[in-house]
Each structure stands twice: as C-alpha cells, then as structure tokens.
C-alpha positions as CSV (number, residue, x, y, z in Angstrom):
1,X,0.0,-0.3,0.0
2,X,1.7,3.4,-1.2
3,X,1.7,6.2,1.1
4,X,-1.4,8.3,-0.3
5,X,-3.4,4.7,-0.1
6,X,-2.5,4.9,3.6
7,X,-4.2,8.4,3.8
8,X,-7.2,7.2,2.1
9,X,-7.9,4.4,4.3
10,X,-7.4,6.5,7.3
11,X,-9.9,9.1,6.0
12,X,-12.4,6.3,5.5
13,X,-11.4,5.0,8.6
14,X,-12.2,8.4,10.5
15,X,-15.0,9.1,8.2
16,X,-16.8,5.7,9.4
17,X,-16.4,6.3,12.9
18,X,-18.0,9.4,12.4
19,X,-20.8,8.3,10.3
20,X,-21.4,5.3,13.1
21,X,-21.4,7.9,15.8
22,X,-24.3,10.2,13.6
23,X,-26.5,6.9,13.0
24,X,-26.2,6.2,16.9
25,X,-27.2,9.5,17.6
26,X,-30.1,9.1,15.4
27,X,-31.5,6.6,16.8
28,X,-31.7,4.5,14.3
29,X,-30.7,1.0,15.6
30,X,-32.1,1.3,19.0
31,X,-34.4,-1.7,18.4
32,X,-31.1,-4.0,17.5
33,X,-28.0,-2.2,18.5
34,X,-25.9,-5.0,17.2
35,X,-26.0,-3.6,13.9
36,X,-23.7,-0.8,15.1
37,X,-20.7,-2.9,15.1
38,X,-21.7,-4.4,11.3
39,X,-21.6,-0.6,10.5
40,X,-18.4,0.2,12.3
41,X,-17.0,-3.3,10.4
42,X,-18.1,-2.7,6.8
43,X,-16.2,-0.6,4.8
44,X,-18.6,1.4,2.7
45,X,-16.4,2.8,-0.2
46,X,-15.4,-0.5,-1.2
47,X,-18.9,-0.6,-2.2
48,X,-18.9,2.7,-4.1
49,X,-15.8,2.9,-6.3
50,X,-17.9,5.9,-8.2
51,X,-20.9,7.6,-7.9
52,X,-22.6,10.5,-8.8
53,X,-23.8,13.7,-6.8
54,X,-26.2,16.2,-8.1
55,X,-25.1,19.5,-9.5
56,X,-26.7,22.2,-11.4
57,X,-27.7,20.9,-14.9
58,X,-26.7,17.2,-14.3
59,X,-24.3,15.0,-12.0
60,X,-20.8,15.0,-11.5
61,X,-19.1,11.7,-11.0
62,X,-17.0,11.3,-8.0
63,X,-14.3,8.5,-8.3
64,X,-12.2,6.8,-6.2
65,X,-9.3,6.4,-9.0
66,X,-9.1,9.7,-10.0
67,X,-5.5,11.4,-10.8
68,X,-6.5,14.3,-8.6
69,X,-5.8,13.7,-5.0
70,X,-8.3,16.3,-3.5
71,X,-10.9,14.7,-5.5
72,X,-10.1,11.1,-4.4
73,X,-10.3,12.8,-0.9
74,X,-13.8,14.3,-1.7
75,X,-15.0,10.4,-2.9
76,X,-13.9,8.9,0.2
77,X,-15.7,11.4,2.6
78,X,-18.6,11.4,0.4
79,X,-18.9,8.0,0.8
80,X,-19.3,8.2,4.4
81,X,-22.2,10.6,4.1
82,X,-25.3,9.9,5.8
83,X,-26.8,10.1,1.9
84,X,-28.1,8.0,-0.6
85,X,-25.5,7.9,-3.6
86,X,-26.7,7.4,-7.2
87,X,-24.5,4.4,-8.4
88,X,-25.9,3.6,-11.8
89,X,-27.5,5.9,-14.1
90,X,-28.9,5.1,-17.5
91,X,-29.9,8.1,-20.6
92,X,-30.5,10.1,-17.3
93,X,-32.6,7.4,-15.2
94,X,-31.8,6.3,-11.9
95,X,-31.0,2.6,-11.9
96,X,-29.3,1.8,-8.7
97,X,-27.8,3.8,-5.5
98,X,-26.6,3.0,-2.2
99,X,-29.4,4.0,0.2
100,X,-28.8,6.5,2.9
101,X,-26.7,4.5,5.5
102,X,-29.1,5.5,8.6
103,X,-32.3,4.4,6.7
104,X,-30.6,0.9,5.9
105,X,-29.6,0.8,9.6
106,X,-33.5,1.5,10.4
107,X,-34.7,-1.0,8.3
108,X,-32.1,-3.6,9.4
109,X,-33.2,-3.2,13.1
110,X,-37.0,-3.5,11.9
111,X,-36.1,-6.7,10.1
112,X,-35.6,-8.3,13.7
113,X,-32.4,-10.4,12.3
114,X,-31.8,-13.5,14.6
115,X,-28.7,-15.6,14.4
116,X,-28.7,-18.5,12.2
117,X,-31.7,-17.0,9.7
118,X,-31.9,-17.2,6.0
119,X,-32.4,-13.9,4.6
120,X,-33.1,-12.8,0.8
121,X,-32.5,-9.3,-0.1
122,X,-34.5,-8.0,-2.9
123,X,-32.3,-5.4,-4.7
124,X,-28.6,-6.0,-4.7
125,X,-27.4,-2.5,-5.3
126,X,-24.1,-2.2,-4.4
127,X,-23.7,-5.3,-2.4
128,X,-23.1,-2.6,1.1
129,X,-26.5,-4.0,2.4
130,X,-25.9,-7.9,2.2
131,X,-22.2,-7.4,3.6
132,X,-23.9,-5.8,6.5
133,X,-26.2,-8.7,6.7
134,X,-23.4,-11.3,6.3
135,X,-21.3,-9.8,8.8
136,X,-24.5,-9.7,11.5
137,X,-25.0,-13.6,10.9
138,X,-20.9,-14.2,10.6
139,X,-22.1,-17.0,7.7
140,X,-22.0,-15.4,4.2
141,X,-24.2,-18.6,2.7
142,X,-27.0,-17.7,4.9
143,X,-27.3,-14.3,2.4
144,X,-28.8,-14.1,-0.7
145,X,-29.1,-11.3,-2.7
146,X,-30.9,-11.0,-5.9
147,X,-31.2,-8.4,-8.8
148,X,-32.6,-8.2,-12.4
149,X,-29.6,-6.3,-14.0
150,X,-26.2,-8.6,-14.7
151,X,-24.3,-5.9,-14.7
152,X,-25.5,-4.7,-11.3
153,X,-24.9,-8.3,-9.5
154,X,-21.4,-8.5,-11.2
155,X,-20.3,-5.3,-9.7
156,X,-22.0,-6.4,-6.5
157,X,-20.4,-9.7,-6.4
158,X,-16.7,-8.1,-7.1
159,X,-17.5,-5.5,-3.9
160,X,-18.7,-8.0,-1.6
161,X,-15.6,-10.0,-2.5
162,X,-13.2,-7.1,-2.2
163,X,-14.6,-6.7,1.5
164,X,-14.2,-10.0,2.4
165,X,-17.8,-11.9,1.9
166,X,-19.2,-14.1,-0.4
167,X,-22.8,-14.4,0.0
168,X,-25.2,-15.9,-2.8
169,X,-25.4,-13.2,-5.5
170,X,-28.3,-14.3,-8.0
171,X,-29.3,-12.5,-11.2
172,X,-33.6,-12.6,-11.4
173,X,-36.5,-11.0,-10.9
174,X,-36.8,-10.3,-7.8
175,X,-40.6,-10.2,-7.5
176,X,-40.3,-14.0,-8.1
177,X,-37.9,-14.5,-5.3
178,X,-35.3,-17.4,-5.1
179,X,-36.8,-20.2,-4.9
180,X,-33.8,-22.6,-5.1
181,X,-32.1,-20.8,-2.0
182,X,-35.7,-21.0,0.0
183,X,-36.9,-21.3,2.5
184,X,-36.1,-17.6,4.1
185,X,-36.8,-16.4,7.6
186,X,-36.2,-12.8,6.8
187,X,-37.2,-10.8,3.2
188,X,-35.9,-7.3,2.9
189,X,-36.7,-5.5,-0.4
190,X,-34.6,-2.1,-1.4
191,X,-36.7,-0.9,-4.2
192,X,-39.9,0.7,-4.5
193,X,-43.3,-1.9,-5.0
194,X,-46.9,-1.5,-5.6
195,X,-47.9,-4.5,-3.8
196,X,-46.6,-7.7,-2.3
197,X,-45.5,-10.4,-4.4
198,X,-47.2,-14.0,-3.4
199,X,-43.9,-15.7,-4.6
200,X,-42.4,-14.1,-1.4
201,X,-44.6,-15.6,1.1
202,X,-44.3,-19.1,-0.5
203,X,-40.9,-19.2,0.4
204,X,-40.8,-18.0,3.6
205,X,-41.2,-20.1,7.0
206,X,-44.2,-19.8,9.4
207,X,-43.3,-16.7,11.5
208,X,-40.8,-15.0,8.8
209,X,-40.8,-11.3,8.7
210,X,-41.0,-9.5,5.6
211,X,-39.8,-5.8,5.5
212,X,-40.5,-4.1,2.3
213,X,-41.0,-0.5,0.9
214,X,-44.5,-0.2,-0.6
215,X,-45.9,3.6,-2.0
216,X,-43.6,5.9,0.0
217,X,-43.5,3.8,3.4
218,X,-42.2,0.5,4.9
219,X,-44.4,-2.2,5.6
220,X,-43.4,-4.9,8.2
221,X,-45.2,-8.4,7.2
222,X,-45.1,-11.3,9.6
223,X,-46.0,-14.6,7.4
224,X,-48.4,-16.8,8.8
225,X,-48.5,-19.3,6.0
226,X,-47.5,-19.9,2.0
227,X,-50.4,-17.3,1.3
228,X,-50.9,-15.3,4.4
229,X,-49.2,-12.6,5.8
230,X,-50.1,-9.3,7.3
231,X,-48.2,-6.3,9.2
232,X,-48.3,-2.4,9.7
233,X,-46.2,0.0,8.2
234,X,-43.2,1.7,9.9
235,X,-43.6,5.6,11.0
236,X,-40.9,7.1,8.7
237,X,-41.0,7.9,4.9
238,X,-38.9,5.8,2.4
239,X,-38.0,6.2,-1.1
240,X,-36.7,3.6,-3.6
241,X,-35.7,3.0,-7.0
242,X,-38.7,1.2,-8.3
243,X,-38.2,-2.6,-8.7
244,X,-37.6,-3.5,-12.5
245,X,-39.3,-6.7,-13.8
246,X,-42.6,-8.4,-13.5
247,X,-43.6,-6.8,-10.2
248,X,-42.6,-2.9,-11.3
249,X,-45.3,-0.4,-11.1
250,X,-45.9,2.6,-13.3
251,X,-48.6,4.6,-11.9
252,X,-50.4,7.1,-13.7
253,X,-50.2,10.9,-12.6
254,X,-52.5,12.2,-10.0
255,X,-53.8,15.8,-10.4
256,X,-54.2,17.4,-6.9
257,X,-55.8,20.7,-8.4
258,X,-58.7,21.8,-6.2
259,X,-57.2,20.3,-2.9
260,X,-56.6,22.7,0.1
261,X,-52.8,23.3,-0.2
262,X,-52.8,22.0,3.5
263,X,-53.4,18.6,1.9
264,X,-51.3,19.2,-0.9
265,X,-47.9,20.1,1.3
266,X,-48.5,17.1,3.8
267,X,-46.3,14.5,2.6
268,X,-48.2,11.4,4.9
269,X,-51.3,12.6,2.4
270,X,-49.2,11.8,-0.3
271,X,-48.6,8.4,1.2
272,X,-52.2,7.8,1.4
273,X,-53.0,8.7,-2.4
274,X,-50.1,6.2,-3.6
275,X,-51.4,3.7,-0.9
276,X,-55.3,4.0,-2.7
277,X,-54.1,4.9,-6.2
278,X,-57.1,3.1,-8.1
279,X,-59.4,2.7,-5.2
280,X,-59.8,5.9,-4.2
281,X,-59.9,9.3,-6.1
282,X,-58.0,12.4,-4.8
283,X,-60.9,14.3,-3.6
284,X,-62.6,10.9,-1.9
285,X,-58.8,10.4,-0.5
286,X,-58.6,14.0,0.9
287,X,-62.4,13.7,2.3
288,X,-61.0,10.4,4.4
289,X,-58.0,12.1,5.2
290,X,-59.8,14.9,7.3
291,X,-62.2,12.7,9.0
292,X,-59.5,10.6,10.3
293,X,-57.4,13.2,11.6
294,X,-54.9,13.1,9.1
295,X,-53.5,9.6,9.9
296,X,-49.9,8.7,10.2
297,X,-48.3,5.8,8.4
298,X,-48.3,3.8,11.3
299,X,-52.3,3.6,11.5
300,X,-52.1,1.6,8.0
301,X,-51.3,-1.8,7.0
302,X,-51.4,-4.6,4.7
303,X,-53.1,-7.7,4.9
304,X,-52.0,-10.3,1.9
305,X,-54.4,-13.7,1.1
306,X,-54.0,-16.5,-1.6
307,X,-57.0,-14.4,-3.7
308,X,-56.3,-10.8,-2.5
309,X,-53.9,-8.2,-0.9
310,X,-55.4,-5.6,0.9
311,X,-54.6,-1.9,2.6
312,X,-56.2,-0.9,5.4
313,X,-56.3,2.0,8.0
314,X,-56.5,1.1,12.1
315,X,-58.2,-2.2,11.5
316,X,-57.7,-5.2,9.1
317,X,-61.5,-6.0,9.5
318,X,-62.4,-1.8,9.8
319,X,-64.2,-0.3,7.3
320,X,-61.6,1.2,5.4
321,X,-59.7,-1.2,3.1
322,X,-58.5,-0.9,-0.5
323,X,-57.2,-3.5,-2.7
324,X,-53.7,-3.5,-3.9
325,X,-52.7,-5.1,-7.4
C-alpha cells in the first residue's frame, strides 16, 4: 500500500467512525444495537468505487481512482456521508443507488434478524447491505441477494469479494424471489413496489418477517403461512428506485388541483394517495384524510391472502380497506 493509499484508508476509517456516531445519535438501531458493530466494520467505500452527485444541470461523477488527490479525498468523504448515493445511471434514469445509511440501519433493525436466519435481499444494489447482513450473521451462505440487471449483480459480487464476503448473488426477477435458496426467515427489499409478491410468502417459513417499501412507506409483514401475511407500516417515509421486472409499477399521474394547500403540502397525505391509488380519487382520499384526523403511516397496514391483498386503516377488519394490485 502506497503512502497516499494509507491516507485514503485513514480518511475512510475516520469518516466511517463519524458516520457510526451520527447513526447512533439518530437512534436508528435502537431496536437492535448489534447493527452498530456491523456498520463500524463494513467499509462502505469499497462498495461505491464511483458514484454521482447531483449538481446544477446534471450529475458530477466522484471516482476513487481519480488522478486528482483532492478529488479522491472528496470521494472517500462522500462515501461515508449519511445520504443516498446514485451509483448507476442510464440515459438520465437512476437505475441503482446505495441507500442512506441511517435508513438502512433503521430497516435492518426493524427486520429483526436473529442468529442462524436465512435472509433474502431483493435489490442487490452495490452489495453493501448484503455485506452488513453477512457480517451480522457471521455466515455468508445465510444471505442471498437478487437483482434483475447482470451488470449490477456482477459489480455487487466484486464489491462483496473485495470486502471479504461471498453471499449468494443471483441475477433474476426479485418479484419471483429465489426459490432454489428458500426457505427464508427474513426478506428485505431495497426497491419500491406497489404490492407484495405472492412468491415471497411461498418461500418463507411460518413466522418469517418481510420488510419492503410500499407506496412511500416501509411495510413490516409477519408471514402466517404460504399464502397469508399481515403487518403495519413503520412511521418514517422511504423512497426507493422502483423494482424492475414483473413487479414493476408504473402508476399514472394524479392531479391534486382543487385540493386545499394544507393537504397538498403534507407528505403523509401523498402516502395515502399512493397507497389507495386506483381505489380512491384524490377528493375521496382527502375527505378520508380530514375525517380520520390526518392519519400517519403507522395507522395503516396490509393483509395478503391467497386471492387478495388489501391495505387498511387502523383495523384489518374495519371499514376502511382498499385493494392492492
């Protein structure tokens, strides 16, 4: 290792320690503090050898092999910022990213991973999340990560190997799961969906937990059988690159004209609109929103059965329920 490489590694260590302190102060892993050690140990910069930062008129590429020493230092510091990093673009469309570390920590803590669990991650991204899972479980073979894009899975595999991990990295449609690696005790998705794929339930053990983005929220489901699951949303908003493949949703635009400015400016109201899209028009959603006291995300949940999937407010058997795709 050259002298300048030693400088970069020292910067990475200092920046990683600062990131861990920042996530700690945020309380993101309060539900499962064991994740602190994983974030302290896994080097994020190995998973983002380059990334893109939004600038006026487009994106700026930050690259770990830049010939400019100052640019390399900006790259390594940015790799440990508590922000999402765009890692793959095509014709201006974001295809893949490394999620905000504090959000990843919150999701992993909510997943409730236990020793010996078999975990499926849908959306391989850079491989960083799979490395955190493999470090936590202490056994690479317990972790499977899947992505539709072979370029993404190949780069994730390389990043994981550089960090000393070799979980199963599968190229395929995440909505179909990975049946040859089932059964799973936990499934975590790092891409946006409009419904819960039934294939996931069939690949879970009874009592398994699924954590997935849905609408603009994070849904935590408990699996009761091969065709049944139920759970509620976590309190915080979450925005992810949409799942590509059979489960990809292309929702139509919704006009909010005519609605009061108070509703249009409330992010939880937009969550209600996304969750009930196709079942309630904006005026109906607004009437419900006002009548029920501007409900936050954790008042909503989802039930999945053999022939139905529905979202609901407060009570799965209550008066407010809407079909999901």
